[in-house]
Structures are given as C-alpha cells and as structure tokens.
C-alpha positions in Angstrom: 7.5 -10.6 6.3 11.0 -9.3 5.6 12.9 -11.9 7.6 10.9 -14.8 6.1 11.4 -13.4 2.6 15.2 -13.2 3.1 15.2 -16.8 4.4 13.3 -17.9 1.3 15.8 -16.0 -1.0 18.6 -17.7 0.8 17.0 -21.1 0.4 16.5 -20.4 -3.3 20.1 -19.4 -3.8 21.3 -22.6 -2.1 19.3 -24.5 -4.9 21.5 -22.8 -7.5 19.0 -20.4 -9.1 20.3 -17.5 -11.1 17.6 -14.9 -10.3 14.7 -14.2 -8.0 11.2 -13.1 -9.0 9.6 -11.3 -6.1 5.9 -11.0 -5.4 3.8 -8.1 -3.9 4.9 -6.8 -0.6 6.1 -3.4 0.2 7.7 -4.7 3.4 9.6 -7.8 2.0 11.0 -6.2 -1.2 13.5 -3.7 0.5 14.9 -6.5 2.7 15.3 -8.9 -0.3 16.7 -6.0 -2.4 19.5 -5.5 0.2 20.0 -9.3 0.3 20.3 -9.4 -3.5 22.9 -6.7 -3.5 25.0 -8.5 -0.9 24.6 -11.9 -2.6 25.0 -10.4 -6.2 21.7 -12.1 -7.1 19.5 -10.6 -9.8 16.1 -9.7 -8.3 13.0 -8.7 -10.2 10.3 -7.3 -8.0 7.0 -5.6 -7.6 6.3 -2.0 -6.4 8.6 -0.9 -3.6 9.9 2.4 -2.1 12.8 4.1 -3.9 14.4 4.7 -0.5 17.5 2.7 -0.2 18.0 2.0 -3.8 21.0 4.3 -4.5 23.9 2.4 -6.1 22.0 -0.9 -6.2 22.8 -2.9 -9.3 21.0 -6.2 -8.9 17.3 -5.2 -8.2 14.9 -4.1 -10.9 11.2 -3.4 -11.4 9.2 -2.2 -14.3 6.5 -0.9 -12.0 6.1 2.5 -10.3 7.6 3.1 -6.9 5.6 3.3 -3.7 6.2 7.1 -3.8 4.9 7.3 -7.4 1.8 5.2 -6.4 1.1 7.8 -3.7 1.4 10.6 -6.2 -0.9 8.9 -8.6 -3.5 8.4 -5.8 -3.2 12.1 -5.0 -3.9 13.0 -8.7 -6.9 10.6 -8.8 -8.4 12.0 -5.6 -7.8 15.6 -6.9 -9.5 14.8 -10.2 -12.4 12.7 -9.1 -13.1 13.8 -5.5 -12.4 17.6 -5.5 -14.0 19.3 -2.6 -14.6 16.0 -0.7 -13.3 15.4 2.8 -10.6 12.7 2.6 -9.4 10.1 5.2 -6.4 7.9 5.0 -6.2 4.3 6.5 -2.6 3.2 6.0 -0.3 0.4 7.0 2.0 1.3 9.9 5.3 0.6 8.2 8.3 2.7 7.1 8.1 0.9 3.7 4.5 2.1 3.1 4.9 5.6 4.5 6.7 7.1 1.5 3.6 6.6 -0.5 1.5 8.5 2.1 4.0 11.3 2.2 3.8 11.6 -1.7 0.0 11.6 -1.5 -0.1 14.3 1.2 2.2 16.5 -0.9 -0.2 16.3 -3.8 -3.1 16.8 -1.4 -1.6 20.0 -0.2 -0.8 21.2 -3.8 -4.5 20.6 -4.8 -6.1 21.8 -1.7 -7.5 18.3 -0.7 -8.7 18.4 2.9 -7.4 15.3 4.8 -9.7 15.0 7.9 -8.4 11.9 9.5 -5.3 9.6 9.1 -5.0 6.3 11.0 -2.3 3.6 10.9 -3.1 0.0 11.1 -1.0 -3.1 12.0 -0.3 -5.8 9.5 -3.1 -8.4 9.6 -5.0 -6.3 12.2 -8.3 -7.9 11.5 -10.7 -5.4 13.0 -10.9 -1.9 11.7 -13.9 -0.7 13.6 -12.2 2.1 15.4 -10.4 3.4 12.3 -13.7 3.4 10.4 -15.5 5.2 13.2 -12.8 7.8 13.2 -13.2 8.3 9.4 -17.0 8.5 9.8 -16.9 10.8 12.9 -14.5 13.2 11.0 -16.8 13.3 8.0 -14.5 11.5 5.5 -16.4 11.1 2.2 -13.4 9.5 0.6 -11.1 7.0 2.3 -7.9 6.2 0.7 -6.9 2.6 1.7 -3.1 2.2 1.6 -3.1 -1.4 2.7 -2.7 -4.9 1.2 -5.3 -6.6 -0.8 -6.9 -8.9 1.8 -6.9 -6.2 4.5 -8.4 -3.6 2.1 -11.2 -6.0 1.3 -11.8 -6.5 5.0 -11.9 -2.8 5.6 -14.5 -2.3 2.8 -16.6 -5.1 4.1 -16.4 -3.8 7.7 -17.3 -0.3 6.5 -20.4 -1.7 4.8 -21.3 -3.6 8.0 -21.2 -0.2 9.8 -23.4 1.4 7.2 -20.5 3.7 6.3 -20.2 4.1 2.5 -17.4 6.5 1.6 -15.7 6.2 -1.8 -12.6 3.9 -1.5 -9.7 4.6 -4.0 -7.4 1.7 -3.8 -5.2 -0.3 -6.1 -7.4 -2.3 -8.6 -5.8 -5.6 -7.7 -6.9 -5.2 -4.2 -10.3 -6.5 -5.2 -9.2 -9.4 -7.3 -8.5 -11.7 -4.4 -11.9 -11.5 -2.7 -15.0 -9.6 -3.7 -16.2 -7.1 -1.0 -19.7 -8.2 -1.3 -22.9 -6.9 -2.8 -23.5 -3.2 -2.7 -19.9 -2.3 -1.6 -18.5 0.7 -3.6 -14.9 1.3 -4.5 
C-alpha cells in the first residue's frame, strides 16, 4: 500500500541507506517515487506508470512502464486472439488504469472487440460476479490486469465455474502459486 511503502522508505532513510530498491506494486511505486524526489534519495523500482514522472531525477527503472505493458498486451491479443471476444478484469486504481487505457487504444486500432470490462478491489478475494459477467458476455479471452496472487485466484475460480477462456497475463503472475491442473493461461 502506498502509505505503508512511504513509511518503509522513511524508516530505511533513517538507517542511513543511500538508495532504495523497490519491489513490484503499481500502487506503491508512484508514492515512493514522489517521496524519493522530496528526500533526494535514489530509487530503483519495478514497472510503474509514466504519469507524474516529469522532471524527476531520483527514480529509475529498466522495465517498461504500465502504459507500455498495456500496449504490449494489446499487441499480444491482436496477434494471438484475432477475432475473439475479449473481456478485461482490472484493478480499480488510478495507477493501474493507464495500462488499460493503452490496451484499449491498441484494441481499437486492431478491431479487438471488448465485450466486458470489470474493476476489482485490491485483495477482493471472490471474483464470481466478474467471471460471470465475462462468461455471460461471451468473452473468449480475459485479460487479467491484476497482481500475481489475485490473478492466480481469478484463474482458479474461473476453472471452478467451468469457465475456461484464455488468460493473457504477466508471466510472473503464475510463479507464486500454480493455478492447478487443467487451468490454461
């Protein structure tokens, strides 16, 4: 969470560190980037939105932005699932939304038909309604724009509902827990 991440960064600074190495979290990184600028602390981080990075001098990443990840998923869906009906299950967060916007821009360019789009809360737990909405709207492909643990839960719950669309998602999303036998990604 952003506030907790800033507290952790502050505690690290008080210990005399000279730089921060941030983990994965689209929500925490923008908050810590702003903290790093104010505190003139070097911050190396994972993927995050480009929004709010103008004139920042202390935050760096070698990874693609959230926006670029959304574009990449648009390219993948256009190449692998052309003509399929697509649904989106996404994190309800302004720090995740730029990736969805970029995906939808590519979807429009390539004529990808998005039949359903549903937002989920952080650590929501149950995705029954979102998956029913995807299924009821005929989504053959469901892009999961959610964190690793929740993406795993969504795939497992879809399988439990006998709903088996293709799930394009970030590869690391399946390294923390396997979705179980027979689940497709």
